[in-house]
FINU-246617 format. One record per residue (C-alpha): residue number from 1; residue in three letters; x, y negated, z negated. Coordinates in nm, 4 decimals, always signed. Layout:
<lotis>
<loti resi="NUM" resn="ALA" x="X" y="Y" z="Z"/>
...
</lotis>
This chain:
<lotis>
<loti resi="1" resn="MET" x="+13.7066" y="+5.2161" z="-14.4312"/>
<loti resi="2" resn="LYS" x="+13.6491" y="+5.1084" z="-14.0715"/>
<loti resi="3" resn="LYS" x="+13.4738" y="+4.7729" z="-14.0348"/>
<loti resi="4" resn="ILE" x="+13.3258" y="+4.6478" z="-13.7062"/>
<loti resi="5" resn="ILE" x="+13.3970" y="+4.2808" z="-13.6272"/>
<loti resi="6" resn="ASN" x="+13.1362" y="+4.0833" z="-13.4305"/>
<loti resi="7" resn="ALA" x="+13.2161" y="+3.7148" z="-13.3874"/>
<loti resi="8" resn="SER" x="+12.9400" y="+3.4855" z="-13.2684"/>
<loti resi="9" resn="GLY" x="+13.2057" y="+3.2493" z="-13.1266"/>
<loti resi="10" resn="ALA" x="+13.3279" y="+3.5124" z="-12.8809"/>
<loti resi="11" resn="PRO" x="+13.1465" y="+3.6880" z="-12.5968"/>
<loti resi="12" resn="LYS" x="+12.9436" y="+3.9973" z="-12.6764"/>
<loti resi="13" resn="ALA" x="+13.0857" y="+4.3291" z="-12.5601"/>
<loti resi="14" resn="ILE" x="+12.9933" y="+4.4121" z="-12.2001"/>
<loti resi="15" resn="GLY" x="+13.0030" y="+4.7862" z="-12.2637"/>
<loti resi="16" resn="CYS" x="+13.0042" y="+5.0482" z="-12.5357"/>
<loti resi="17" resn="TYR" x="+13.2761" y="+4.9009" z="-12.7564"/>
<loti resi="18" resn="SER" x="+13.3255" y="+4.6562" z="-13.0437"/>
<loti resi="19" resn="GLN" x="+13.4933" y="+4.3169" z="-13.0169"/>
<loti resi="20" resn="ALA" x="+13.7313" y="+4.4368" z="-13.2865"/>
<loti resi="21" resn="VAL" x="+13.7687" y="+4.6944" z="-13.5596"/>
<loti resi="22" resn="GLU" x="+13.9377" y="+4.6447" z="-13.8964"/>
<loti resi="23" resn="GLU" x="+14.1024" y="+4.9383" z="-14.0680"/>
<loti resi="24" resn="ASN" x="+14.3562" y="+4.9437" z="-14.3544"/>
<loti resi="25" resn="GLY" x="+14.4393" y="+4.5744" z="-14.3223"/>
<loti resi="26" resn="PHE" x="+14.4841" y="+4.5837" z="-13.9453"/>
<loti resi="27" resn="VAL" x="+14.2520" y="+4.4250" z="-13.6891"/>
<loti resi="28" resn="PHE" x="+14.2439" y="+4.5890" z="-13.3459"/>
<loti resi="29" resn="THR" x="+14.0727" y="+4.3906" z="-13.0715"/>
<loti resi="30" resn="SER" x="+13.9320" y="+4.5286" z="-12.7524"/>
<loti resi="31" resn="GLY" x="+14.0675" y="+4.3945" z="-12.4261"/>
<loti resi="32" resn="LEU" x="+13.9369" y="+4.0398" z="-12.3930"/>
<loti resi="33" resn="LEU" x="+13.8293" y="+3.8909" z="-12.0622"/>
<loti resi="34" resn="PRO" x="+13.7833" y="+3.5222" z="-11.9701"/>
<loti resi="35" resn="ILE" x="+13.4139" y="+3.5182" z="-12.0591"/>
<loti resi="36" resn="ASP" x="+13.2410" y="+3.2056" z="-12.1874"/>
<loti resi="37" resn="PRO" x="+13.0830" y="+3.2984" z="-12.5239"/>
<loti resi="38" resn="VAL" x="+12.7852" y="+3.0654" z="-12.4673"/>
<loti resi="39" resn="THR" x="+12.6907" y="+3.1389" z="-12.1056"/>
<loti resi="40" resn="SER" x="+12.8403" y="+3.4910" z="-12.0784"/>
<loti resi="41" resn="GLU" x="+12.9838" y="+3.3867" z="-11.7425"/>
<loti resi="42" resn="THR" x="+13.3236" y="+3.5193" z="-11.6392"/>
<loti resi="43" resn="PHE" x="+13.5775" y="+3.2652" z="-11.5164"/>
<loti resi="44" resn="THR" x="+13.7672" y="+3.4137" z="-11.2214"/>
<loti resi="45" resn="GLY" x="+13.9679" y="+3.1089" z="-11.1146"/>
<loti resi="46" resn="ASP" x="+14.3038" y="+2.9804" z="-11.2300"/>
<loti resi="47" resn="VAL" x="+14.5104" y="+3.2231" z="-11.4419"/>
<loti resi="48" resn="ARG" x="+14.6001" y="+2.9441" z="-11.6846"/>
<loti resi="49" resn="VAL" x="+14.2331" y="+2.8748" z="-11.7561"/>
<loti resi="50" resn="GLN" x="+14.1573" y="+3.2472" z="-11.7860"/>
<loti resi="51" resn="THR" x="+14.4373" y="+3.2881" z="-12.0389"/>
<loti resi="52" resn="GLU" x="+14.3178" y="+2.9900" z="-12.2418"/>
<loti resi="53" resn="ILE" x="+13.9585" y="+3.1181" z="-12.2548"/>
<loti resi="54" resn="ILE" x="+14.0782" y="+3.4626" z="-12.3625"/>
<loti resi="55" resn="LEU" x="+14.3021" y="+3.3294" z="-12.6393"/>
<loti resi="56" resn="LYS" x="+14.0306" y="+3.0980" z="-12.7725"/>
<loti resi="57" resn="ASN" x="+13.7986" y="+3.3992" z="-12.7867"/>
<loti resi="58" resn="LEU" x="+14.0727" y="+3.5918" z="-12.9656"/>
<loti resi="59" resn="GLU" x="+14.0975" y="+3.3116" z="-13.2230"/>
<loti resi="60" resn="SER" x="+13.7219" y="+3.3376" z="-13.2873"/>
<loti resi="61" resn="ILE" x="+13.7359" y="+3.7122" z="-13.3362"/>
<loti resi="62" resn="LEU" x="+14.0355" y="+3.6897" z="-13.5691"/>
<loti resi="63" resn="LYS" x="+13.8680" y="+3.4141" z="-13.7707"/>
<loti resi="64" resn="GLU" x="+13.5616" y="+3.6351" z="-13.8158"/>
<loti resi="65" resn="ALA" x="+13.7955" y="+3.9094" z="-13.9397"/>
<loti resi="66" resn="GLY" x="+13.9559" y="+3.6722" z="-14.1903"/>
<loti resi="67" resn="CYS" x="+14.2839" y="+3.6138" z="-14.0140"/>
<loti resi="68" resn="ALA" x="+14.4416" y="+3.3986" z="-13.7412"/>
<loti resi="69" resn="LEU" x="+14.6793" y="+3.4073" z="-13.4461"/>
<loti resi="70" resn="LYS" x="+14.9744" y="+3.3889" z="-13.6869"/>
<loti resi="71" resn="HIS" x="+14.8739" y="+3.7359" z="-13.8091"/>
<loti resi="72" resn="VAL" x="+14.8984" y="+3.8955" z="-13.4627"/>
<loti resi="73" resn="VAL" x="+15.1803" y="+4.1500" z="-13.4529"/>
<loti resi="74" resn="LYS" x="+15.1314" y="+4.2927" z="-13.1015"/>
<loti resi="75" resn="THR" x="+14.9543" y="+4.2006" z="-12.7808"/>
<loti resi="76" resn="THR" x="+14.9110" y="+4.3805" z="-12.4533"/>
<loti resi="77" resn="VAL" x="+14.8493" y="+4.1642" z="-12.1477"/>
<loti resi="78" resn="PHE" x="+14.7050" y="+4.3203" z="-11.8344"/>
<loti resi="79" resn="MET" x="+14.7376" y="+4.1241" z="-11.5104"/>
<loti resi="80" resn="THR" x="+14.6332" y="+4.2003" z="-11.1549"/>
<loti resi="81" resn="ASP" x="+14.9257" y="+4.0010" z="-11.0132"/>
<loti resi="82" resn="LEU" x="+15.2541" y="+3.9680" z="-11.2014"/>
<loti resi="83" resn="THR" x="+15.3651" y="+3.6893" z="-10.9686"/>
<loti resi="84" resn="GLN" x="+15.1319" y="+3.4770" z="-11.1865"/>
<loti resi="85" resn="PHE" x="+15.3146" y="+3.5775" z="-11.5061"/>
<loti resi="86" resn="ALA" x="+15.4745" y="+3.2330" z="-11.5505"/>
<loti resi="87" resn="GLU" x="+15.1329" y="+3.0625" z="-11.5414"/>
<loti resi="88" resn="MET" x="+14.9880" y="+3.3043" z="-11.7983"/>
<loti resi="89" resn="ASN" x="+15.2984" y="+3.2779" z="-12.0157"/>
<loti resi="90" resn="ALA" x="+15.2936" y="+2.8957" z="-12.0122"/>
<loti resi="91" resn="VAL" x="+14.9497" y="+2.8974" z="-12.1771"/>
<loti resi="92" resn="TYR" x="+15.0173" y="+3.2029" z="-12.3956"/>
<loti resi="93" resn="SER" x="+15.3246" y="+3.0344" z="-12.5449"/>
<loti resi="94" resn="THR" x="+15.1167" y="+2.7345" z="-12.6601"/>
<loti resi="95" resn="PHE" x="+14.9017" y="+2.9661" z="-12.8723"/>
<loti resi="96" resn="PHE" x="+15.1996" y="+3.1608" z="-13.0157"/>
<loti resi="97" resn="LYS" x="+15.4543" y="+2.8832" z="-13.0774"/>
<loti resi="98" resn="ASP" x="+15.6334" y="+3.0191" z="-13.3834"/>
<loti resi="99" resn="ASN" x="+15.7252" y="+3.3814" z="-13.4442"/>
<loti resi="100" resn="PRO" x="+15.5344" y="+3.5209" z="-13.1447"/>
<loti resi="101" resn="PRO" x="+15.4096" y="+3.8790" z="-13.1641"/>
<loti resi="102" resn="ALA" x="+15.5595" y="+4.1699" z="-12.9773"/>
<loti resi="103" resn="ARG" x="+15.4059" y="+4.1860" z="-12.6293"/>
<loti resi="104" resn="THR" x="+15.3764" y="+4.4211" z="-12.3360"/>
<loti resi="105" resn="THR" x="+15.2622" y="+4.2889" z="-11.9993"/>
<loti resi="106" resn="LEU" x="+15.1446" y="+4.5282" z="-11.7300"/>
<loti resi="107" resn="GLN" x="+15.0237" y="+4.4903" z="-11.3742"/>
<loti resi="108" resn="VAL" x="+14.7053" y="+4.6818" z="-11.2997"/>
<loti resi="109" resn="ALA" x="+14.5108" y="+4.7387" z="-10.9785"/>
<loti resi="110" resn="ALA" x="+14.1944" y="+4.5687" z="-11.1041"/>
<loti resi="111" resn="LEU" x="+14.0204" y="+4.4389" z="-11.4155"/>
<loti resi="112" resn="PRO" x="+13.6509" y="+4.4239" z="-11.5061"/>
<loti resi="113" resn="LYS" x="+13.4406" y="+4.1403" z="-11.3636"/>
<loti resi="114" resn="GLY" x="+13.7143" y="+4.0356" z="-11.1187"/>
<loti resi="115" resn="SER" x="+13.9368" y="+3.8944" z="-11.3917"/>
<loti resi="116" resn="ALA" x="+14.3068" y="+3.8380" z="-11.3299"/>
<loti resi="117" resn="VAL" x="+14.4003" y="+3.8669" z="-11.7005"/>
<loti resi="118" resn="GLN" x="+14.2915" y="+4.0764" z="-11.9983"/>
<loti resi="119" resn="ILE" x="+14.4511" y="+4.0628" z="-12.3431"/>
<loti resi="120" resn="GLU" x="+14.4191" y="+4.2915" z="-12.6438"/>
<loti resi="121" resn="ALA" x="+14.5757" y="+4.2317" z="-12.9827"/>
<loti resi="122" resn="ILE" x="+14.6626" y="+4.3915" z="-13.3136"/>
<loti resi="123" resn="ALA" x="+14.6751" y="+4.1696" z="-13.6220"/>
<loti resi="124" resn="ARG" x="+14.7791" y="+4.2430" z="-13.9814"/>
<loti resi="125" resn="LYS" x="+14.5795" y="+4.0656" z="-14.2514"/>
</lotis>
């Protein structure tokens, strides 16, 4: 049965979607932006900082769902400028040190709220 995940340690959805949905032992997150969960402000500066904020929010959502980063099997990273891939990847790799998930990284024309990075994930409990 589908279960909606709402983590208080992550920013509230900015549209008509859930932070994550659990179904049959899988947790599917929505695309996460670099939004501070306390102030709801979007950080639009350095890509490294954006990536760190996003992955900390992902950790909060996964914790609420009863799992952790080690359970992530797939991520999709959206970036507005792939020339900044190395900066994003440097931070990303600190969160997924051992047995990293499968990943797709795409360049897009724009992201909500002027963000340079957005990440979505699928985890298996």
